[in-house]
N, CA, C, O and CB atoms as a CASP TS submission, in Angstrom:
PFRMAT TS
TARGET T0000
AUTHOR 0000-0000-0000
METHOD Language model
MODEL 1
PARENT N/A
ATOM      1  N   MET     1      -4.151 -16.941  -3.304  1.00  0.00           N
ATOM      2  CA  MET     1      -3.845 -16.063  -2.199  1.00  0.00           C
ATOM      3  C   MET     1      -5.018 -16.154  -1.220  1.00  0.00           C
ATOM      4  O   MET     1      -6.182 -16.006  -1.594  1.00  0.00           O
ATOM      5  CB  MET     1      -3.596 -14.585  -2.686  1.00  0.00           C
ATOM      6  N   ASP     2      -4.673 -16.400   0.045  1.00  0.00           N
ATOM      7  CA  ASP     2      -5.740 -16.519   1.030  1.00  0.00           C
ATOM      8  C   ASP     2      -6.122 -15.127   1.567  1.00  0.00           C
ATOM      9  O   ASP     2      -5.405 -14.154   1.331  1.00  0.00           O
ATOM     10  CB  ASP     2      -5.303 -17.455   2.192  1.00  0.00           C
ATOM     11  N   PRO     3      -7.233 -15.036   2.277  1.00  0.00           N
ATOM     12  CA  PRO     3      -7.708 -13.728   2.757  1.00  0.00           C
ATOM     13  C   PRO     3      -6.699 -13.019   3.682  1.00  0.00           C
ATOM     14  O   PRO     3      -6.627 -11.790   3.688  1.00  0.00           O
ATOM     15  CB  PRO     3      -9.031 -13.907   3.496  1.00  0.00           C
ATOM     16  N   ILE     4      -5.936 -13.774   4.446  1.00  0.00           N
ATOM     17  CA  ILE     4      -4.959 -13.161   5.351  1.00  0.00           C
ATOM     18  C   ILE     4      -3.830 -12.530   4.542  1.00  0.00           C
ATOM     19  O   ILE     4      -3.412 -11.408   4.827  1.00  0.00           O
ATOM     20  CB  ILE     4      -4.393 -14.211   6.347  1.00  0.00           C
ATOM     21  N   GLU     5      -3.333 -13.250   3.530  1.00  0.00           N
ATOM     22  CA  GLU     5      -2.288 -12.682   2.664  1.00  0.00           C
ATOM     23  C   GLU     5      -2.817 -11.438   1.952  1.00  0.00           C
ATOM     24  O   GLU     5      -2.124 -10.426   1.849  1.00  0.00           O
ATOM     25  CB  GLU     5      -1.799 -13.734   1.625  1.00  0.00           C
ATOM     26  N   ARG     6      -4.027 -11.529   1.471  1.00  0.00           N
ATOM     27  CA  ARG     6      -4.638 -10.404   0.757  1.00  0.00           C
ATOM     28  C   ARG     6      -4.744  -9.177   1.658  1.00  0.00           C
ATOM     29  O   ARG     6      -4.409  -8.067   1.244  1.00  0.00           O
ATOM     30  CB  ARG     6      -6.029 -10.794   0.230  1.00  0.00           C
ATOM     31  N   ALA     7      -5.212  -9.378   2.893  1.00  0.00           N
ATOM     32  CA  ALA     7      -5.345  -8.271   3.843  1.00  0.00           C
ATOM     33  C   ALA     7      -3.977  -7.675   4.183  1.00  0.00           C
ATOM     34  O   ALA     7      -3.846  -6.457   4.308  1.00  0.00           O
ATOM     35  CB  ALA     7      -6.048  -8.747   5.127  1.00  0.00           C
ATOM     36  N   ALA     8      -2.965  -8.524   4.331  1.00  0.00           N
ATOM     37  CA  ALA     8      -1.619  -8.036   4.651  1.00  0.00           C
ATOM     38  C   ALA     8      -1.066  -7.182   3.513  1.00  0.00           C
ATOM     39  O   ALA     8      -0.439  -6.151   3.756  1.00  0.00           O
ATOM     40  CB  ALA     8      -0.670  -9.217   4.937  1.00  0.00           C
ATOM     41  N   ILE     9      -1.293  -7.603   2.290  1.00  0.00           N
ATOM     42  CA  ILE     9      -0.813  -6.852   1.127  1.00  0.00           C
ATOM     43  C   ILE     9      -1.507  -5.491   1.049  1.00  0.00           C
ATOM     44  O   ILE     9      -0.866  -4.474   0.786  1.00  0.00           O
ATOM     45  CB  ILE     9      -1.053  -7.653  -0.175  1.00  0.00           C
ATOM     46  N   ILE    10      -2.806  -5.483   1.278  1.00  0.00           N
ATOM     47  CA  ILE    10      -3.556  -4.225   1.273  1.00  0.00           C
ATOM     48  C   ILE    10      -3.069  -3.331   2.403  1.00  0.00           C
ATOM     49  O   ILE    10      -2.912  -2.124   2.219  1.00  0.00           O
ATOM     50  CB  ILE    10      -5.075  -4.486   1.408  1.00  0.00           C
ATOM     51  N   ASP    11      -2.826  -3.924   3.581  1.00  0.00           N
ATOM     52  CA  ASP    11      -2.348  -3.158   4.733  1.00  0.00           C
ATOM     53  C   ASP    11      -1.005  -2.487   4.452  1.00  0.00           C
ATOM     54  O   ASP    11      -0.717  -1.419   4.994  1.00  0.00           O
ATOM     55  CB  ASP    11      -2.226  -4.066   5.951  1.00  0.00           C
ATOM     56  N   GLU    12      -0.187  -3.109   3.608  1.00  0.00           N
ATOM     57  CA  GLU    12       1.105  -2.532   3.237  1.00  0.00           C
ATOM     58  C   GLU    12       0.967  -1.473   2.143  1.00  0.00           C
ATOM     59  O   GLU    12       1.951  -0.843   1.755  1.00  0.00           O
ATOM     60  CB  GLU    12       2.054  -3.629   2.774  1.00  0.00           C
ATOM     61  N   GLY    13      -0.248  -1.282   1.652  1.00  0.00           N
ATOM     62  CA  GLY    13      -0.485  -0.237   0.659  1.00  0.00           C
ATOM     63  C   GLY    13      -0.366  -0.702  -0.783  1.00  0.00           C
ATOM     64  O   GLY    13      -0.211   0.118  -1.688  1.00  0.00           O
ATOM     65  N   TYR    14      -0.439  -2.008  -1.004  1.00  0.00           N
ATOM     66  CA  TYR    14      -0.335  -2.541  -2.358  1.00  0.00           C
ATOM     67  C   TYR    14      -1.667  -3.134  -2.803  1.00  0.00           C
ATOM     68  O   TYR    14      -2.521  -3.464  -1.981  1.00  0.00           O
ATOM     69  CB  TYR    14       0.774  -3.601  -2.438  1.00  0.00           C
ATOM     70  N   ASP    15      -1.825  -3.260  -4.094  1.00  0.00           N
ATOM     71  CA  ASP    15      -3.022  -3.856  -4.678  1.00  0.00           C
ATOM     72  C   ASP    15      -2.764  -5.336  -4.906  1.00  0.00           C
ATOM     73  O   ASP    15      -1.921  -5.684  -5.733  1.00  0.00           O
ATOM     74  CB  ASP    15      -3.416  -3.147  -6.008  1.00  0.00           C
ATOM     75  N   PRO    16      -3.464  -6.223  -4.196  1.00  0.00           N
ATOM     76  CA  PRO    16      -3.219  -7.651  -4.352  1.00  0.00           C
ATOM     77  C   PRO    16      -3.597  -8.194  -5.738  1.00  0.00           C
ATOM     78  O   PRO    16      -3.218  -9.311  -6.089  1.00  0.00           O
ATOM     79  CB  PRO    16      -3.980  -8.402  -3.300  1.00  0.00           C
ATOM     80  N   ASP    17      -4.338  -7.412  -6.517  1.00  0.00           N
ATOM     81  CA  ASP    17      -4.704  -7.843  -7.864  1.00  0.00           C
ATOM     82  C   ASP    17      -3.715  -7.363  -8.925  1.00  0.00           C
ATOM     83  O   ASP    17      -3.848  -7.701 -10.101  1.00  0.00           O
ATOM     84  CB  ASP    17      -6.091  -7.345  -8.202  1.00  0.00           C
ATOM     85  N   ASP    18      -2.733  -6.584  -8.511  1.00  0.00           N
ATOM     86  CA  ASP    18      -1.699  -6.099  -9.427  1.00  0.00           C
ATOM     87  C   ASP    18      -0.798  -7.273  -9.817  1.00  0.00           C
ATOM     88  O   ASP    18      -0.262  -7.953  -8.942  1.00  0.00           O
ATOM     89  CB  ASP    18      -0.861  -4.942  -8.774  1.00  0.00           C
ATOM     90  N   PRO    19      -0.626  -7.519 -11.113  1.00  0.00           N
ATOM     91  CA  PRO    19       0.208  -8.650 -11.552  1.00  0.00           C
ATOM     92  C   PRO    19       1.640  -8.589 -11.007  1.00  0.00           C
ATOM     93  O   PRO    19       2.241  -9.632 -10.748  1.00  0.00           O
ATOM     94  CB  PRO    19       0.251  -8.694 -13.071  1.00  0.00           C
ATOM     95  N   THR    20       2.190  -7.396 -10.830  1.00  0.00           N
ATOM     96  CA  THR    20       3.540  -7.261 -10.296  1.00  0.00           C
ATOM     97  C   THR    20       3.594  -7.748  -8.853  1.00  0.00           C
ATOM     98  O   THR    20       4.547  -8.417  -8.453  1.00  0.00           O
ATOM     99  CB  THR    20       4.013  -5.802 -10.386  1.00  0.00           C
ATOM    100  N   VAL    21       2.573  -7.415  -8.076  1.00  0.00           N
ATOM    101  CA  VAL    21       2.508  -7.852  -6.682  1.00  0.00           C
ATOM    102  C   VAL    21       2.353  -9.362  -6.626  1.00  0.00           C
ATOM    103  O   VAL    21       3.004 -10.029  -5.822  1.00  0.00           O
ATOM    104  CB  VAL    21       1.343  -7.159  -5.939  1.00  0.00           C
ATOM    105  N   ARG    22       1.496  -9.897  -7.472  1.00  0.00           N
ATOM    106  CA  ARG    22       1.315 -11.361  -7.498  1.00  0.00           C
ATOM    107  C   ARG    22       2.600 -12.082  -7.890  1.00  0.00           C
ATOM    108  O   ARG    22       2.931 -13.117  -7.312  1.00  0.00           O
ATOM    109  CB  ARG    22       0.193 -11.742  -8.473  1.00  0.00           C
ATOM    110  N   ASP    23       3.327 -11.542  -8.868  1.00  0.00           N
ATOM    111  CA  ASP    23       4.600 -12.142  -9.278  1.00  0.00           C
ATOM    112  C   ASP    23       5.616 -12.099  -8.141  1.00  0.00           C
ATOM    113  O   ASP    23       6.349 -13.064  -7.920  1.00  0.00           O
ATOM    114  CB  ASP    23       5.161 -11.420 -10.513  1.00  0.00           C
ATOM    115  N   ALA    24       5.657 -10.978  -7.422  1.00  0.00           N
ATOM    116  CA  ALA    24       6.589 -10.844  -6.305  1.00  0.00           C
ATOM    117  C   ALA    24       6.249 -11.849  -5.205  1.00  0.00           C
ATOM    118  O   ALA    24       7.150 -12.461  -4.632  1.00  0.00           O
ATOM    119  CB  ALA    24       6.562  -9.405  -5.747  1.00  0.00           C
ATOM    120  N   LEU    25       4.969 -12.026  -4.904  1.00  0.00           N
ATOM    121  CA  LEU    25       4.550 -12.995  -3.901  1.00  0.00           C
ATOM    122  C   LEU    25       4.915 -14.411  -4.339  1.00  0.00           C
ATOM    123  O   LEU    25       5.378 -15.216  -3.531  1.00  0.00           O
ATOM    124  CB  LEU    25       3.039 -12.887  -3.646  1.00  0.00           C
ATOM    125  N   ASP    26       4.709 -14.708  -5.610  1.00  0.00           N
ATOM    126  CA  ASP    26       5.090 -16.026  -6.129  1.00  0.00           C
ATOM    127  C   ASP    26       6.592 -16.254  -5.995  1.00  0.00           C
ATOM    128  O   ASP    26       7.025 -17.361  -5.674  1.00  0.00           O
ATOM    129  CB  ASP    26       4.666 -16.166  -7.601  1.00  0.00           C
ATOM    130  N   ASP    27       7.395 -15.207  -6.241  1.00  0.00           N
ATOM    131  CA  ASP    27       8.849 -15.321  -6.092  1.00  0.00           C
ATOM    132  C   ASP    27       9.234 -15.617  -4.647  1.00  0.00           C
ATOM    133  O   ASP    27      10.102 -16.452  -4.390  1.00  0.00           O
ATOM    134  CB  ASP    27       9.538 -14.035  -6.563  1.00  0.00           C
ATOM    135  N   VAL    28       8.594 -14.940  -3.715  1.00  0.00           N
ATOM    136  CA  VAL    28       8.893 -15.168  -2.295  1.00  0.00           C
ATOM    137  C   VAL    28       8.542 -16.595  -1.905  1.00  0.00           C
ATOM    138  O   VAL    28       9.325 -17.268  -1.234  1.00  0.00           O
ATOM    139  CB  VAL    28       8.123 -14.168  -1.404  1.00  0.00           C
ATOM    140  N   VAL    29       7.384 -17.053  -2.318  1.00  0.00           N
ATOM    141  CA  VAL    29       6.962 -18.420  -2.002  1.00  0.00           C
ATOM    142  C   VAL    29       7.946 -19.421  -2.599  1.00  0.00           C
ATOM    143  O   VAL    29       8.302 -20.399  -1.942  1.00  0.00           O
ATOM    144  CB  VAL    29       5.530 -18.690  -2.530  1.00  0.00           C
ATOM    145  N   ARG    30       8.389 -19.194  -3.826  1.00  0.00           N
ATOM    146  CA  ARG    30       9.350 -20.094  -4.481  1.00  0.00           C
ATOM    147  C   ARG    30      10.677 -20.111  -3.736  1.00  0.00           C
ATOM    148  O   ARG    30      11.240 -21.177  -3.489  1.00  0.00           O
ATOM    149  CB  ARG    30       9.576 -19.673  -5.942  1.00  0.00           C
ATOM    150  N   ILE    31      11.177 -18.928  -3.377  1.00  0.00           N
ATOM    151  CA  ILE    31      12.463 -18.844  -2.681  1.00  0.00           C
ATOM    152  C   ILE    31      12.391 -19.534  -1.318  1.00  0.00           C
ATOM    153  O   ILE    31      13.311 -20.254  -0.929  1.00  0.00           O
ATOM    154  CB  ILE    31      12.886 -17.373  -2.509  1.00  0.00           C
ATOM    155  N   LEU    32      11.298 -19.308  -0.603  1.00  0.00           N
ATOM    156  CA  LEU    32      11.156 -19.963   0.701  1.00  0.00           C
ATOM    157  C   LEU    32      11.101 -21.481   0.548  1.00  0.00           C
ATOM    158  O   LEU    32      11.684 -22.208   1.352  1.00  0.00           O
ATOM    159  CB  LEU    32       9.893 -19.460   1.419  1.00  0.00           C
ATOM    160  N   ALA    33      10.407 -21.954  -0.473  1.00  0.00           N
ATOM    161  CA  ALA    33      10.330 -23.399  -0.706  1.00  0.00           C
ATOM    162  C   ALA    33      11.705 -23.973  -1.048  1.00  0.00           C
ATOM    163  O   ALA    33      12.047 -25.069  -0.605  1.00  0.00           O
ATOM    164  CB  ALA    33       9.333 -23.707  -1.836  1.00  0.00           C
ATOM    165  N   GLU    34      12.493 -23.237  -1.833  1.00  0.00           N
ATOM    166  CA  GLU    34      13.822 -23.707  -2.207  1.00  0.00           C
ATOM    167  C   GLU    34      14.765 -23.786  -1.010  1.00  0.00           C
ATOM    168  O   GLU    34      15.710 -24.575  -1.008  1.00  0.00           O
ATOM    169  CB  GLU    34      14.412 -22.799  -3.264  1.00  0.00           C
ATOM    170  N   HIS    35      14.506 -22.968   0.002  1.00  0.00           N
ATOM    171  CA  HIS    35      15.402 -22.911   1.157  1.00  0.00           C
ATOM    172  C   HIS    35      14.778 -23.496   2.417  1.00  0.00           C
ATOM    173  O   HIS    35      15.249 -23.243   3.526  1.00  0.00           O
ATOM    174  CB  HIS    35      15.812 -21.486   1.415  1.00  0.00           C
ATOM    175  N   ARG    36      13.742 -24.260   2.246  1.00  0.00           N
ATOM    176  CA  ARG    36      13.043 -24.853   3.387  1.00  0.00           C
ATOM    177  C   ARG    36      13.980 -25.696   4.245  1.00  0.00           C
ATOM    178  O   ARG    36      13.815 -25.761   5.463  1.00  0.00           O
ATOM    179  CB  ARG    36      11.875 -25.707   2.904  1.00  0.00           C
ATOM    180  N   HIS    37      14.958 -26.338   3.622  1.00  0.00           N
ATOM    181  CA  HIS    37      15.884 -27.200   4.368  1.00  0.00           C
ATOM    182  C   HIS    37      16.692 -26.416   5.398  1.00  0.00           C
ATOM    183  O   HIS    37      17.229 -27.009   6.334  1.00  0.00           O
ATOM    184  CB  HIS    37      16.832 -27.908   3.406  1.00  0.00           C
ATOM    185  N   LEU    38      16.785 -25.117   5.248  1.00  0.00           N
ATOM    186  CA  LEU    38      17.559 -24.301   6.183  1.00  0.00           C
ATOM    187  C   LEU    38      16.826 -24.057   7.495  1.00  0.00           C
ATOM    188  O   LEU    38      17.441 -23.621   8.469  1.00  0.00           O
ATOM    189  CB  LEU    38      17.904 -22.978   5.546  1.00  0.00           C
ATOM    190  N   THR    39      15.533 -24.328   7.540  1.00  0.00           N
ATOM    191  CA  THR    39      14.769 -24.019   8.747  1.00  0.00           C
ATOM    192  C   THR    39      15.105 -24.949   9.899  1.00  0.00           C
ATOM    193  O   THR    39      14.627 -24.734  11.013  1.00  0.00           O
ATOM    194  CB  THR    39      13.293 -24.090   8.457  1.00  0.00           C
ATOM    195  N   GLY    40      15.924 -25.987   9.663  1.00  0.00           N
ATOM    196  CA  GLY    40      16.386 -26.825  10.757  1.00  0.00           C
ATOM    197  C   GLY    40      17.381 -26.089  11.638  1.00  0.00           C
ATOM    198  O   GLY    40      17.572 -26.457  12.797  1.00  0.00           O
ATOM    199  N   ASP    41      18.015 -25.053  11.104  1.00  0.00           N
ATOM    200  CA  ASP    41      18.945 -24.230  11.867  1.00  0.00           C
ATOM    201  C   ASP    41      18.127 -23.286  12.738  1.00  0.00           C
ATOM    202  O   ASP    41      17.327 -22.513  12.213  1.00  0.00           O
ATOM    203  CB  ASP    41      19.916 -23.436  10.925  1.00  0.00           C
ATOM    204  N   PRO    42      18.309 -23.330  14.077  1.00  0.00           N
ATOM    205  CA  PRO    42      17.484 -22.484  14.959  1.00  0.00           C
ATOM    206  C   PRO    42      17.551 -20.995  14.613  1.00  0.00           C
ATOM    207  O   PRO    42      16.566 -20.280  14.797  1.00  0.00           O
ATOM    208  CB  PRO    42      17.916 -22.677  16.396  1.00  0.00           C
ATOM    209  N   ASP    43      18.693 -20.517  14.116  1.00  0.00           N
ATOM    210  CA  ASP    43      18.799 -19.101  13.767  1.00  0.00           C
ATOM    211  C   ASP    43      18.026 -18.755  12.503  1.00  0.00           C
ATOM    212  O   ASP    43      17.820 -17.576  12.214  1.00  0.00           O
ATOM    213  CB  ASP    43      20.250 -18.718  13.593  1.00  0.00           C
ATOM    214  N   LEU    44      17.597 -19.754  11.749  1.00  0.00           N
ATOM    215  CA  LEU    44      16.848 -19.503  10.525  1.00  0.00           C
ATOM    216  C   LEU    44      15.400 -19.961  10.637  1.00  0.00           C
ATOM    217  O   LEU    44      14.673 -19.970   9.644  1.00  0.00           O
ATOM    218  CB  LEU    44      17.516 -20.194   9.357  1.00  0.00           C
ATOM    219  N   SER    45      14.980 -20.339  11.829  1.00  0.00           N
ATOM    220  CA  SER    45      13.588 -20.761  11.994  1.00  0.00           C
ATOM    221  C   SER    45      12.678 -19.557  11.781  1.00  0.00           C
ATOM    222  O   SER    45      13.093 -18.413  11.965  1.00  0.00           O
ATOM    223  CB  SER    45      13.354 -21.392  13.402  1.00  0.00           C
ATOM    224  N   LEU    46      11.462 -19.818  11.403  1.00  0.00           N
ATOM    225  CA  LEU    46      10.502 -18.750  11.151  1.00  0.00           C
ATOM    226  C   LEU    46      10.319 -17.890  12.397  1.00  0.00           C
ATOM    227  O   LEU    46      10.245 -16.664  12.305  1.00  0.00           O
ATOM    228  CB  LEU    46       9.153 -19.332  10.702  1.00  0.00           C
ATOM    229  N   GLU    47      10.246 -18.530  13.557  1.00  0.00           N
ATOM    230  CA  GLU    47      10.056 -17.781  14.797  1.00  0.00           C
ATOM    231  C   GLU    47      11.240 -16.842  15.049  1.00  0.00           C
ATOM    232  O   GLU    47      11.049 -15.692  15.444  1.00  0.00           O
ATOM    233  CB  GLU    47       9.876 -18.746  15.987  1.00  0.00           C
ATOM    234  N   HIS    48      12.450 -17.329  14.822  1.00  0.00           N
ATOM    235  CA  HIS    48      13.638 -16.497  15.037  1.00  0.00           C
ATOM    236  C   HIS    48      13.658 -15.309  14.075  1.00  0.00           C
ATOM    237  O   HIS    48      13.935 -14.179  14.477  1.00  0.00           O
ATOM    238  CB  HIS    48      14.917 -17.336  14.867  1.00  0.00           C
ATOM    239  N   VAL    49      13.363 -15.574  12.809  1.00  0.00           N
ATOM    240  CA  VAL    49      13.366 -14.506  11.805  1.00  0.00           C
ATOM    241  C   VAL    49      12.302 -13.461  12.132  1.00  0.00           C
ATOM    242  O   VAL    49      12.563 -12.262  12.032  1.00  0.00           O
ATOM    243  CB  VAL    49      13.129 -15.088  10.394  1.00  0.00           C
ATOM    244  N   LEU    50      11.105 -13.902  12.521  1.00  0.00           N
ATOM    245  CA  LEU    50      10.041 -12.961  12.877  1.00  0.00           C
ATOM    246  C   LEU    50      10.416 -12.146  14.109  1.00  0.00           C
ATOM    247  O   LEU    50      10.180 -10.938  14.153  1.00  0.00           O
ATOM    248  CB  LEU    50       8.728 -13.709  13.123  1.00  0.00           C
ATOM    249  N   ASP    51      11.002 -12.806  15.115  1.00  0.00           N
ATOM    250  CA  ASP    51      11.426 -12.072  16.308  1.00  0.00           C
ATOM    251  C   ASP    51      12.493 -11.039  15.959  1.00  0.00           C
ATOM    252  O   ASP    51      12.465  -9.919  16.470  1.00  0.00           O
ATOM    253  CB  ASP    51      11.958 -13.042  17.376  1.00  0.00           C
ATOM    254  N   ALA    52      13.425 -11.407  15.096  1.00  0.00           N
ATOM    255  CA  ALA    52      14.475 -10.474  14.689  1.00  0.00           C
ATOM    256  C   ALA    52      13.875  -9.290  13.933  1.00  0.00           C
ATOM    257  O   ALA    52      14.294  -8.151  14.136  1.00  0.00           O
ATOM    258  CB  ALA    52      15.527 -11.190  13.817  1.00  0.00           C
ATOM    259  N   ALA    53      12.900  -9.550  13.064  1.00  0.00           N
ATOM    260  CA  ALA    53      12.257  -8.472  12.307  1.00  0.00           C
ATOM    261  C   ALA    53      11.495  -7.541  13.249  1.00  0.00           C
ATOM    262  O   ALA    53      11.530  -6.321  13.087  1.00  0.00           O
ATOM    263  CB  ALA    53      11.302  -9.051  11.238  1.00  0.00           C
ATOM    264  N   ARG    54      10.808  -8.119  14.228  1.00  0.00           N
ATOM    265  CA  ARG    54      10.072  -7.288  15.189  1.00  0.00           C
ATOM    266  C   ARG    54      11.034  -6.433  16.009  1.00  0.00           C
ATOM    267  O   ARG    54      10.771  -5.255  16.249  1.00  0.00           O
ATOM    268  CB  ARG    54       9.214  -8.170  16.125  1.00  0.00           C
ATOM    269  N   ALA    55      12.145  -7.023  16.435  1.00  0.00           N
ATOM    270  CA  ALA    55      13.132  -6.271  17.214  1.00  0.00           C
ATOM    271  C   ALA    55      13.696  -5.133  16.376  1.00  0.00           C
ATOM    272  O   ALA    55      13.871  -4.020  16.872  1.00  0.00           O
ATOM    273  CB  ALA    55      14.272  -7.197  17.701  1.00  0.00           C
ATOM    274  N   TYR    56      13.979  -5.409  15.111  1.00  0.00           N
ATOM    275  CA  TYR    56      14.514  -4.376  14.215  1.00  0.00           C
ATOM    276  C   TYR    56      13.500  -3.245  14.051  1.00  0.00           C
ATOM    277  O   TYR    56      13.854  -2.070  14.150  1.00  0.00           O
ATOM    278  CB  TYR    56      14.873  -4.982  12.832  1.00  0.00           C
ATOM    279  N   GLU    57      12.243  -3.601  13.800  1.00  0.00           N
ATOM    280  CA  GLU    57      11.218  -2.582  13.611  1.00  0.00           C
ATOM    281  C   GLU    57      10.971  -1.797  14.898  1.00  0.00           C
ATOM    282  O   GLU    57      10.714  -0.594  14.842  1.00  0.00           O
ATOM    283  CB  GLU    57       9.920  -3.224  13.131  1.00  0.00           C
ATOM    284  N   SER    58      11.043  -2.454  16.054  1.00  0.00           N
ATOM    285  CA  SER    58      10.886  -1.748  17.321  1.00  0.00           C
ATOM    286  C   SER    58      12.015  -0.751  17.501  1.00  0.00           C
ATOM    287  O   SER    58      11.798   0.356  17.994  1.00  0.00           O
ATOM    288  CB  SER    58      10.847  -2.736  18.498  1.00  0.00           C
ATOM    289  N   GLY    59      13.214  -1.136  17.106  1.00  0.00           N
ATOM    290  CA  GLY    59      14.354  -0.228  17.176  1.00  0.00           C
ATOM    291  C   GLY    59      14.159   0.971  16.279  1.00  0.00           C
ATOM    292  O   GLY    59      14.498   2.092  16.657  1.00  0.00           O
ATOM    293  N   LEU    60      13.612   0.749  15.088  1.00  0.00           N
ATOM    294  CA  LEU    60      13.330   1.865  14.178  1.00  0.00           C
ATOM    295  C   LEU    60      12.276   2.783  14.758  1.00  0.00           C
ATOM    296  O   LEU    60      12.392   4.005  14.671  1.00  0.00           O
ATOM    297  CB  LEU    60      12.876   1.348  12.812  1.00  0.00           C
ATOM    298  N   GLU    61      11.236   2.191  15.358  1.00  0.00           N
ATOM    299  CA  GLU    61      10.180   3.007  15.936  1.00  0.00           C
ATOM    300  C   GLU    61      10.737   3.881  17.050  1.00  0.00           C
ATOM    301  O   GLU    61      10.385   5.057  17.152  1.00  0.00           O
ATOM    302  CB  GLU    61       9.043   2.125  16.464  1.00  0.00           C
ATOM    303  N   ALA    62      11.602   3.318  17.884  1.00  0.00           N
ATOM    304  CA  ALA    62      12.198   4.102  18.961  1.00  0.00           C
ATOM    305  C   ALA    62      13.124   5.174  18.389  1.00  0.00           C
ATOM    306  O   ALA    62      13.158   6.304  18.876  1.00  0.00           O
ATOM    307  CB  ALA    62      12.970   3.188  19.933  1.00  0.00           C
ATOM    308  N   ARG    63      13.864   4.811  17.363  1.00  0.00           N
ATOM    309  CA  ARG    63      14.815   5.733  16.748  1.00  0.00           C
ATOM    310  C   ARG    63      14.116   6.916  16.092  1.00  0.00           C
ATOM    311  O   ARG    63      14.608   8.043  16.134  1.00  0.00           O
ATOM    312  CB  ARG    63      15.663   5.003  15.722  1.00  0.00           C
ATOM    313  N   TYR    64      12.961   6.647  15.484  1.00  0.00           N
ATOM    314  CA  TYR    64      12.251   7.686  14.741  1.00  0.00           C
ATOM    315  C   TYR    64      11.013   8.181  15.472  1.00  0.00           C
ATOM    316  O   TYR    64      10.102   8.724  14.845  1.00  0.00           O
ATOM    317  CB  TYR    64      11.862   7.170  13.380  1.00  0.00           C
ATOM    318  N   ALA    65      10.966   8.004  16.773  1.00  0.00           N
ATOM    319  CA  ALA    65       9.802   8.465  17.543  1.00  0.00           C
ATOM    320  C   ALA    65       9.617   9.964  17.318  1.00  0.00           C
ATOM    321  O   ALA    65      10.563  10.743  17.438  1.00  0.00           O
ATOM    322  CB  ALA    65       9.975   8.153  19.069  1.00  0.00           C
ATOM    323  N   GLY    66       8.413  10.349  16.996  1.00  0.00           N
ATOM    324  CA  GLY    66       8.114  11.753  16.758  1.00  0.00           C
ATOM    325  C   GLY    66       8.319  12.183  15.318  1.00  0.00           C
ATOM    326  O   GLY    66       7.889  13.270  14.931  1.00  0.00           O
ATOM    327  N   ASN    67       8.965  11.355  14.523  1.00  0.00           N
ATOM    328  CA  ASN    67       9.144  11.678  13.104  1.00  0.00           C
ATOM    329  C   ASN    67       7.956  11.161  12.321  1.00  0.00           C
ATOM    330  O   ASN    67       7.177  10.342  12.809  1.00  0.00           O
ATOM    331  CB  ASN    67      10.464  11.078  12.551  1.00  0.00           C
ATOM    332  N   SER    68       7.834  11.641  11.125  1.00  0.00           N
ATOM    333  CA  SER    68       6.715  11.208  10.291  1.00  0.00           C
ATOM    334  C   SER    68       6.945   9.800   9.779  1.00  0.00           C
ATOM    335  O   SER    68       8.078   9.323   9.722  1.00  0.00           O
ATOM    336  CB  SER    68       6.510  12.170   9.117  1.00  0.00           C
ATOM    337  N   THR    69       5.866   9.145   9.409  1.00  0.00           N
ATOM    338  CA  THR    69       5.945   7.804   8.838  1.00  0.00           C
ATOM    339  C   THR    69       6.750   7.808   7.551  1.00  0.00           C
ATOM    340  O   THR    69       7.451   6.840   7.255  1.00  0.00           O
ATOM    341  CB  THR    69       4.548   7.250   8.580  1.00  0.00           C
ATOM    342  N   SER    70       6.656   8.881   6.787  1.00  0.00           N
ATOM    343  CA  SER    70       7.389   8.918   5.522  1.00  0.00           C
ATOM    344  C   SER    70       8.886   8.873   5.767  1.00  0.00           C
ATOM    345  O   SER    70       9.620   8.305   4.958  1.00  0.00           O
ATOM    346  CB  SER    70       7.023  10.170   4.723  1.00  0.00           C
ATOM    347  N   ASN    71       9.361   9.458   6.863  1.00  0.00           N
ATOM    348  CA  ASN    71      10.785   9.375   7.178  1.00  0.00           C
ATOM    349  C   ASN    71      11.188   7.940   7.483  1.00  0.00           C
ATOM    350  O   ASN    71      12.256   7.491   7.067  1.00  0.00           O
ATOM    351  CB  ASN    71      11.128  10.284   8.364  1.00  0.00           C
ATOM    352  N   MET    72      10.333   7.214   8.213  1.00  0.00           N
ATOM    353  CA  MET    72      10.641   5.818   8.508  1.00  0.00           C
ATOM    354  C   MET    72      10.666   5.011   7.219  1.00  0.00           C
ATOM    355  O   MET    72      11.533   4.157   7.035  1.00  0.00           O
ATOM    356  CB  MET    72       9.616   5.226   9.497  1.00  0.00           C
ATOM    357  N   CYS    73       9.723   5.275   6.331  1.00  0.00           N
ATOM    358  CA  CYS    73       9.648   4.521   5.084  1.00  0.00           C
ATOM    359  C   CYS    73      10.874   4.805   4.209  1.00  0.00           C
ATOM    360  O   CYS    73      11.435   3.883   3.617  1.00  0.00           O
ATOM    361  CB  CYS    73       8.352   4.869   4.323  1.00  0.00           C
ATOM    362  N   SER    74      11.291   6.067   4.126  1.00  0.00           N
ATOM    363  CA  SER    74      12.447   6.342   3.287  1.00  0.00           C
ATOM    364  C   SER    74      13.694   5.722   3.858  1.00  0.00           C
ATOM    365  O   SER    74      14.601   5.372   3.103  1.00  0.00           O
ATOM    366  CB  SER    74      12.642   7.828   3.118  1.00  0.00           C
ATOM    367  N   HIS    75      13.776   5.570   5.182  1.00  0.00           N
ATOM    368  CA  HIS    75      14.918   4.895   5.783  1.00  0.00           C
ATOM    369  C   HIS    75      14.901   3.415   5.386  1.00  0.00           C
ATOM    370  O   HIS    75      15.943   2.847   5.062  1.00  0.00           O
ATOM    371  CB  HIS    75      14.901   5.053   7.330  1.00  0.00           C
ATOM    372  N   ARG    76      13.723   2.797   5.413  1.00  0.00           N
ATOM    373  CA  ARG    76      13.610   1.383   5.088  1.00  0.00           C
ATOM    374  C   ARG    76      13.913   1.125   3.617  1.00  0.00           C
ATOM    375  O   ARG    76      14.442   0.072   3.262  1.00  0.00           O
ATOM    376  CB  ARG    76      12.218   0.873   5.433  1.00  0.00           C
ATOM    377  N   LEU    77      13.580   2.078   2.772  1.00  0.00           N
ATOM    378  CA  LEU    77      13.806   1.893   1.332  1.00  0.00           C
ATOM    379  C   LEU    77      15.223   2.250   0.926  1.00  0.00           C
ATOM    380  O   LEU    77      15.614   2.000  -0.214  1.00  0.00           O
ATOM    381  CB  LEU    77      12.824   2.731   0.535  1.00  0.00           C
ATOM    382  N   GLY    78      15.985   2.816   1.809  1.00  0.00           N
ATOM    383  CA  GLY    78      17.382   3.099   1.509  1.00  0.00           C
ATOM    384  C   GLY    78      17.537   4.483   1.046  1.00  0.00           C
ATOM    385  O   GLY    78      18.650   4.912   0.743  1.00  0.00           O
TER
END
C-alpha cells in the first residue's frame, strides 16, 4: 500500500493496518484487474467513473445541505 492509499483510507476513518481493510483493498484491486478490459468503453473509463461519483456526491451535498454528516453517511450506507 502506497502512502496515498494509506492516507485515503485513514481519511475515510479506517485503520489501514486492519487485516479486514487490507483484504477489502486486495479484493478491489483484484476486481479492477479482472475487469480492466472494460476500460476501453468510454462510459467505463476511470475518468468517467470518477466524474460520475463526484457528480453524485455533489448532488448529495446539495440535497443534505445543513444536515449533519451522520445523516449523509446513513444515507450512503442504506
